[in-house]
Backbone bond lengths (Angstrom), bond angles and torsions (degrees), N, CA, C in turn:
res aa  C-N    CA-C-N  psi(-1)  N-CA   C-N-CA  omega(-1)  CA-C   N-CA-C  phi
1 T - - - 1.459 - - 1.523 109.95 -
2 D 1.305 114.39 146.73 1.462 121.76 -174.74 1.526 110.08 -111.51
3 P 1.322 118.40 117.42 1.466 120.28 -179.41 1.526 113.12 -67.67
4 E 1.329 118.12 -14.07 1.465 121.75 -179.33 1.534 112.52 -81.18
5 L 1.324 117.93 -16.83 1.464 120.64 -178.88 1.521 110.51 -71.84
6 S 1.342 115.96 146.20 1.465 119.32 179.76 1.529 112.55 -129.52
7 C 1.340 117.53 -10.75 1.466 120.23 -174.03 1.525 109.50 -149.59
8 I 1.318 115.44 149.50 1.464 121.18 173.01 1.528 107.57 -133.92
9 V 1.333 116.38 136.99 1.462 121.46 -179.75 1.526 108.21 -90.05
10 V 1.331 115.68 128.14 1.461 121.98 179.98 1.526 108.65 -130.42
11 S 1.319 115.35 165.02 1.463 121.07 171.68 1.524 106.63 -116.24
12 E 1.310 115.87 177.85 1.463 120.13 176.00 1.532 109.39 -55.66
13 E 1.326 116.50 -37.27 1.465 121.58 -178.24 1.524 113.28 -74.50
14 T 1.323 118.38 -27.32 1.471 120.55 -173.83 1.530 113.30 -108.84
15 R 1.339 117.34 5.85 1.467 120.93 -178.52 1.534 111.23 -57.37
16 K 1.326 118.01 -44.17 1.472 120.26 -179.63 1.523 111.16 -60.25
17 G 1.329 117.27 -36.22 1.461 120.71 176.30 1.516 111.05 -64.77
18 G 1.330 117.18 -40.19 1.464 121.40 176.50 1.518 111.42 -63.10
19 E 1.325 116.29 -39.63 1.466 120.38 177.44 1.528 110.54 -65.52
20 A 1.339 117.10 -37.12 1.467 120.82 177.36 1.525 110.60 -65.84
21 V 1.339 116.84 -37.89 1.468 121.02 176.47 1.524 109.30 -60.20
22 N 1.325 116.71 -45.80 1.465 120.19 -179.40 1.525 111.70 -64.15
23 K 1.310 117.18 -39.05 1.471 120.14 177.94 1.526 109.91 -59.94
24 K 1.327 116.47 -45.54 1.466 121.22 -179.78 1.525 110.81 -65.14
25 R 1.344 116.89 -40.93 1.469 120.25 178.40 1.523 110.37 -60.78
26 L 1.332 117.32 -44.71 1.465 120.44 -179.88 1.530 110.89 -63.61
27 E 1.339 116.83 -39.19 1.469 120.86 176.94 1.526 111.22 -61.57
28 N 1.336 116.64 -30.34 1.464 121.84 -179.20 1.524 113.09 -94.63
29 G 1.328 116.83 11.23 1.458 120.20 176.46 1.517 114.81 77.98
30 L 1.319 117.47 17.03 1.465 121.52 178.63 1.525 109.71 -102.40
31 A 1.320 115.86 158.32 1.462 120.69 178.23 1.527 110.25 -71.30
32 A 1.323 115.23 147.19 1.463 120.37 174.99 1.527 109.02 -67.92
33 L 1.321 115.15 150.08 1.462 121.01 178.16 1.525 110.04 -90.89
34 E 1.325 116.00 147.62 1.456 119.79 170.72 1.520 106.87 -69.52
35 L 1.334 117.24 132.92 1.458 121.32 176.72 1.523 107.61 -94.35
36 F 1.323 116.67 112.99 1.462 122.58 179.79 1.516 106.97 -101.84
37 E 1.334 116.81 107.56 1.467 120.65 -174.37 1.523 111.39 -92.25
38 I 1.333 114.67 129.71 1.465 120.92 177.23 1.523 109.00 -107.16
39 Q 1.312 115.89 157.32 1.465 121.99 177.30 1.525 109.50 -84.59
40 L 1.324 115.67 146.39 1.457 120.19 173.51 1.524 108.46 -75.28
41 I 1.319 116.74 148.70 1.460 122.04 -178.41 1.521 108.76 -106.74
42 K 1.332 115.85 131.57 1.467 120.04 178.84 1.524 110.30 -71.38
43 D 1.331 114.62 142.22 1.463 121.87 178.89 1.524 108.68 -94.49
44 P 1.323 118.00 110.15 1.468 119.49 -178.00 1.528 113.19 -67.41
45 E 1.331 118.01 -13.79 1.464 121.40 -177.38 1.524 113.23 -105.25
46 H 1.342 117.76 11.47 1.468 118.46 -177.10 1.526 110.58 -69.00
47 S 1.321 114.99 148.52 1.462 120.24 177.39 1.526 108.62 -97.81
48 R 1.320 116.48 176.01 1.470 120.46 -177.06 1.522 112.91 -60.43
49 N 1.322 118.06 -30.41 1.467 120.36 -177.05 1.527 112.63 -94.26
50 E 1.327 117.88 9.56 1.467 121.79 178.71 1.521 110.22 -113.43
51 E 1.328 115.15 160.31 1.455 119.74 175.17 1.527 109.47 -68.71
52 E 1.331 116.28 155.92 1.465 120.47 -179.50 1.521 112.80 -74.33
53 K 1.328 117.57 -24.24 1.469 120.81 -177.26 1.527 110.71 -80.87
54 I 1.314 116.09 158.24 1.461 120.30 171.81 1.521 106.98 -66.07
55 S 1.314 116.63 128.93 1.460 121.44 -172.86 1.521 110.45 -144.59
56 S 1.320 116.32 132.33 1.467 119.15 177.06 1.527 110.44 -63.92
57 S 1.329 117.15 -30.81 1.470 120.09 178.11 1.523 110.70 -63.76
58 S 1.332 116.80 -43.85 1.467 120.12 178.38 1.518 110.82 -64.21
59 L 1.320 116.84 -40.66 1.466 119.91 178.95 1.523 110.98 -62.85
60 R 1.339 117.69 -41.10 1.467 120.62 178.12 1.527 110.76 -65.35
61 Q 1.338 117.09 -39.83 1.464 119.70 178.55 1.518 111.03 -61.49
62 R 1.318 116.95 -39.02 1.467 120.42 179.91 1.527 111.31 -64.63
63 L 1.332 116.92 -27.99 1.464 120.56 -179.23 1.527 113.11 -81.40
64 L 1.332 117.58 -13.98 1.462 120.01 179.82 1.524 109.44 -58.19
65 G 1.288 116.41 129.33 1.450 121.72 -179.44 1.515 113.83 83.93
66 T 1.314 117.66 -1.01 1.461 122.01 178.31 1.519 108.90 -91.62
67 L 1.308 116.93 130.19 1.459 121.65 177.66 1.523 108.53 -76.08
68 L 1.323 116.94 111.71 1.458 121.32 -177.28 1.519 112.25 -80.12
69 R 1.322 116.89 -31.66 1.466 121.77 176.05 1.523 107.17 -153.49
70 P 1.318 116.99 152.65 1.465 119.26 -179.28 1.531 110.84 -66.38
71 P 1.327 116.76 147.19 1.466 119.14 178.04 1.526 111.09 -65.24
72 R 1.335 115.76 147.72 1.475 120.66 177.44 1.520 109.71 -77.17
73 V 1.292 115.76 137.66 1.466 121.02 174.78 1.517 106.83 -86.73
74 R 1.326 117.11 129.62 1.471 120.66 -178.72 1.490 111.06 -104.97
């Protein structure tokens, strides 16, 4: 933990994690961080089996089966 930090960015989904961070900081004699909550952004390209929010997990799923670079010839 860094005593120089003063804020942590959380979302509605990660707020409890931010609160847990603050609990641990207080246990270690550090100041609590300000929790700055951001809104989740809807993904206009999500499919029926994906979450509506922009998600790195959904982006990785979309890449499954996609050739990222050509195979090397040996």
